[in-house]
MARZA-812827 format. One record per residue (C-alpha): x, y, z; residue in three letters. Coordinates in steps of 0.001 Angstrom, whole numbers, padded with zeros to 6 digits, always signed. Example, Ala and Ser with C-alpha at 12.3 -4.5 7.8 and 13.67 -1.06 7.14 Angstrom:
+012300-004500+007800ALA+013670-001060+007140SER
//
This chain:
+000000+000000+000000THR+001350+003428-000904ALA+001992+006088+001673LEU-000635+008778+001883SER+001802+011454+000724GLY+000594+013944+003291GLY-002099+016560+003483ASP-003585+018094+000326VAL-000468+018096-001852ASN-000071+015914-004924SER+003654+016618-005360ASN+004775+014239-002602ALA+007779+012060-003479VAL+009809+009180-002035THR+013074+007512-002967THR+012655+004525-005284LYS+014846+002341-003069LYS+015137+001957+000702MET+018815+002869+001026TYR+019052+003120+004796PHE+016250+001010+006219TYR+015312-002452+007162ARG+011613-003288+007072THR+010422-001546+010251PRO+007867-004129+011378MET+007352-004710+015080VAL+007587-008176+016632ARG+004178-009551+017548ASN+004961-009902+021244GLU+005740-006168+021447LEU+002685-004873+019598SER+000466-005130+022699ASP+003019-003357+024897LYS+003141-000014+023115PHE+000831+002541+021547ALA+001321+005200+018879ILE-000648+008442+018634PHE-000425+011434+016287ALA-001433+014980+017138GLY-003378+017200+014723PRO-000211+018848+013381SER+001245+015475+012282SER-001792+013277+011711GLU-001051+012395+008081SER+002618+011685+008792LEU+001599+009639+011838GLY-000714+007461+009726ARG+002148+006714+007332ASP+004505+005841+010192ILE+001931+003512+011760ALA+001312+001891+008360HIS+005031+001155+007955LEU+005113-000352+011433LEU+002226-002623+010458GLY-000143-000931+012895LEU-003019+001525+013128HIS-002827+004795+015027LEU-004350+004578+018484ASN-007438+006695+018981ALA-007536+010084+020669MET-009478+013299+020251ASP-007686+016643+020328VAL-009577+019835+019665GLY-010844+023016+021267GLN-013617+023905+023654PHE-016003+026714+022764ALA-013795+029228+024580ASP-010709+028220+022579GLY-009015+026116+025260GLU-007336+022903+024077THR-009201+019659+024814SER-007663+016193+024856CYS-009209+012754+025279HIS-007277+009440+024995ILE-009834+006851+023926ARG-007795+003689+024633GLU-006022+002310+027681SER-002293+003060+027836VAL-001664+001710+031332ARG+001778+000116+031526GLY+002539+000758+027839LYS+005385+002484+026017GLU+003651+005327+024183VAL+004857+007340+021174TYR+003184+010649+020394ILE+004016+012216+017004ILE+003443+015953+016880ASN+005326+018839+015295SER+005245+022039+017336THR+004575+024348+014421THR+002421+026787+016393SER+001437+027764+019924VAL-001672+025572+019584ASN+000396+022589+018411ALA+002809+023010+021319LEU-000036+023192+023837MET-001649+020101+022275GLU+001583+018137+022641LEU+002034+019224+026275LEU-001523+018308+027247LEU-001405+014944+025441VAL+001796+014053+027315ILE+000186+015151+030586SER-002896+013046+029810THR-000773+009985+029029LEU+001191+010433+032255ARG-002015+010698+034308ARG-003321+007584+032464ALA-000382+005543+033858SER+001640+005114+030659ALA+004921+003339+031459LYS+007098+005505+029193ARG+006231+008470+026970ILE+008311+009263+023890ILE+007617+012522+022055ALA+008420+012272+018344VAL+008758+015887+017188ILE+009488+016060+013437PRO+009713+019866+013618TYR+010801+021375+016935TYR+009214+024795+017041GLY+011100+027708+018634TYR+014390+025985+017760SER+015777+029174+016198ARG+015422+030982+019527GLN+018369+029073+020986ASP+020474+031922+022400ARG+020344+035482+023622ARG+021858+038198+021480VAL+024183+040411+023503MET+022278+043365+024935GLY+018838+042112+023827VAL+016240+041150+026428ARG+014634+038004+025036GLU+013951+034401+026089PRO+015866+031287+025092ILE+012598+029784+023939ALA+014061+026477+022714ALA+015246+025775+026261ALA+011921+026846+027746ASP+010064+024373+025489VAL+012404+021590+026639ALA+011655+022421+030276LYS+007903+022366+029640MET+008098+018949+027952LEU+010045+017517+030873GLU+007728+019085+033425GLU+004610+017388+031986VAL+006339+014012+032039GLY+008091+013142+028771VAL+010673+010339+029150ASP+012432+010541+025795ARG+012407+012791+022747VAL+013013+012131+019047MET+013606+015207+016896CYS+014437+015650+013241MET+017100+018050+011989ASP+017247+020466+014901LEU+018326+023968+013956HIS+021279+023509+016289ASN+022394+020127+017635ASP+023245+021778+020962SER+019496+022042+021637LEU+019736+018495+022988ARG+021633+019971+025918GLY+018537+021936+026957PHE+017066+018652+028203PHE+018351+017146+031450SER+020421+013913+031395PRO+017359+011914+032458ARG+015646+012743+029134THR+017594+011275+026185PRO+017154+013091+022867VAL+017561+011293+019533GLU+018494+013615+016673HIS+017506+012195+013276LEU+018978+013704+010107LEU+017021+013214+006858PRO+019675+014863+004664GLY+021065+011523+003433PRO+017564+010498+002311VAL+017284+013737+000329ALA+020732+013103-001173ALA+019538+009668-002306ALA+016493+011277-003934TYR+018639+013744-005882PHE+020981+010906-006867HIS+018064+009013-008412GLU+016891+012172-010161GLU+020307+012862-011696PHE+020757+009224-012730CYS+017535+009470-014732SER+018730+012473-016732LEU+019455+011845-020397ASP+023043+013054-020689GLU+024869+012978-024028THR+028424+012974-022647ASN+030400+009858-021640GLU+029622+010112-017933SER+025935+009554-017079PRO+026346+011714-013989TYR+026231+015502-014406PRO+028733+017899-012768PRO+027270+018759-009348ILE+028246+021177-006588THR+026671+021048-003130VAL+026183+024567-001756VAL+025692+025428+001926ALA+023073+028185+002176ALA+025282+030023+004697HIS+028148+029364+007108GLU+025892+027616+009620GLY+024872+025015+007030GLN+028372+023784+006110VAL+028107+020714+008385ALA+024726+019703+006884ARG+026013+020246+003354ALA+029113+018152+004106THR+027016+015166+005244GLU+024728+015580+002213PHE+027782+015621-000062ARG+029250+012468+001540LYS+026135+010465+000723VAL+025931+011826-002820LEU+029572+010906-003388GLN+029049+007429-001921LYS+026062+006728-004159LEU+027462+008256-007337SER+031129+007326-007020GLY+031926+010832-008249GLU+034004+013583-006660ASP+031525+016320-005774ILE+032898+019734-004751PRO+031359+022058-002185MET+030711+025775-002033ALA+028981+028044+000445PHE+027346+031447+000523ILE+028578+033795+003199SER+026023+036146+004650LYS+027162+038728+007139SER+024548+040273+009454ARG+025267+042608+012343GLN+022625+040825+014457HIS+020020+038074+014119GLY+017078+040444+013627HIS+018642+042195+010634GLN+016950+041139+007386LYS+019180+042713+004756GLU+022628+041327+003990TYR+025067+040986+001102GLU+025627+037328+000067PRO+029115+036328-001060VAL+029750+033048-002889LEU+032818+031020-001886VAL+033574+028318-004477GLY+033262+027654-008210ASP+029813+026834-009637VAL+030212+027817-013293LYS+028508+025328-015620GLY+027460+023072-012733ARG+024185+021826-011278LYS+023982+023222-007755CYS+022059+021862-004775ILE+021536+024395-001984ILE+021317+022786+001473VAL+019478+024443+004381ASP+017425+023277+007370ASP+014428+025641+007333ILE+012716+027668+004643VAL+010090+030086+005893ASN+009974+033367+003966THR+012293+032080+001221GLY+014381+035272+001255THR+017694+033534+001958THR+016952+030890-000671LEU+016008+033389-003373ARG+019141+035442-002669ASN+021246+032290-002885SER+019690+031273-006199ILE+020403+034697-007660GLY+024001+034563-006462GLN+024581+031137-008020LEU+023030+032095-011371LYS+025093+035282-011477GLU+028201+033132-011079ASN+027338+030842-013971GLY+025495+027894-012385ALA+023784+025784-015045GLU+020803+024959-012829SER+019855+025306-009172VAL+018018+022892-006897TYR+017480+023173-003150ALA+016898+020947-000137TRP+015486+022245+003149ALA+014248+019786+005765THR+011438+021944+007144HIS+009113+023920+004888GLY+007397+026211+007395VAL+004680+027648+005147PHE+001727+027138+007503GLY+000630+030748+007913SER-002145+031739+005456PRO-000285+034999+004810ASN+002948+033221+003883ASN+003480+033742+000153ASP+006935+032124+000044ALA+005761+029145-002085PRO+004356+031498-004732GLU+007523+033626-004713LYS+009708+030532-005095LEU+007503+029313-007945GLN+008095+032648-009669ALA+011882+032491-009163THR+013279+031861-012675PRO+016588+030312-011566GLY+015081+027573-009389LEU+014465+024109-010856ASP+012741+022867-007708TYR+012891+022927-003919LEU+012704+019638-002028LEU+011308+019782+001519ILE+010244+017031+003900SER+006736+016456+005250ASN+007853+017264+008806SER+005436+020210+008746VAL+001806+019732+007757SER+000864+022063+004896ILE-002875+022331+004409ASN-002868+023994+001026ARG-001651+022965-002437PRO+001993+023651-003159LEU+003225+024887-006551PRO+005041+022613-008973ASP+008504+023794-007973LYS+008102+022534-004405ILE+008236+018788-003752ARG+007644+017026-000417GLN+009849+014066+000496LEU+008279+011607+002930SER+010303+011030+006105VAL+007826+008457+007441ALA+010239+005546+006702PRO+013026+007242+008672LEU+010803+007899+011692LEU+009233+004420+011531ALA+012687+002870+011471GLU+013755+004948+014483ALA+010675+003893+016463ILE+011151+000223+015540ALA+014801+000324+016603ARG+013921+002029+019880ALA+011337-000655+020638LEU+013885-003383+019940HIS+016705-001629+021841ASN+018835-001234+018719GLN+021072+001618+017622SER+019154+004589+016220ILE+022259+006511+015178SER+023167+003548+012953GLY+020168+004031+010658ILE+022136+006224+008248LEU+025292+004104+008289ASN+026845+004618+004855LEU+028779+001337+005038ASP+025574-000685+005405GLU+023199+001175+003119MET+023572-001293+000247ARG+022880-004357+002395ARG+019770-006377+001690LYS+016764-005358+003780ALA+016075-007441+006868GLU+012993-007734+009000ARG+012593-007164+012720TYR+009903-009828+012989ASP+011931-012717+011499ASP
//
């Protein structure tokens, strides 16, 4: 059965092969000892994850009372069970829903509660700018999750890996990186191109969207090189701002992109300003074509016209985002959504079977034949 593809968008995509996964089925004797729920902000993704695990989502009702307060009702017994709740914190409402669901599960005597947060909201508020009176909201969210009773957290592509340190040692945090899955998708796309030269693989440069994305771009490049067997150079765009709230900056390209297909790597695209500036910089320096990968497409606000602006950007071939954030409106043709349900299902299956989660994206094992957990 195919994955649902998420929300109302028809331009959902997956890799043709399972490069990094075994079949994430759960052993029969464990299926009665755990439960899996999905909050409103991740309901479609949660259904796909449950499907891959060979299960159905457990039933709960999350909504609002007439006065706007969040309501939560778990409709099945979770006493003594290991419970996974999938919910991106894309808004204040989504965050409150996650907190109250965890509180409800704790009061319902769940044995362990694992919050699976595909998109960790407030992650960009991870420090205080010198002289500015503002919260460290990413840390405050971590404290709230611990206070209501979460035992473990799974996040996907945190804005800064140091966010894991905002949780106390008694709350382990798994940090899943979908970049290698995106690299595999681009590899399949480039292999399908009809090239007339001797090499079937086109000249590619991986471009970090700014200095803070060099580590992500490096990991992306490693996978692309492993799959293609080609030497793939890197470049990055330097953007210098006096402080985090400044919107205008002058991008400077470091590296050679002339005549090459470029893939811009970033973690979040919200307004699309950084991405559009980067595309313009690459085209000005002779790039043949420009693609982009950003894990989180945060386009949820009705007033956000970033998708339409990116569609109208002449230098962009397409932007690939994941389905970590639910988008309840059609996306234009230049924006594709890559399903991360297999990655999250694999992580949950490994956690249930006490196996290494960090080993999911092991490059040395990605060509091995798929195995099953329930053999």
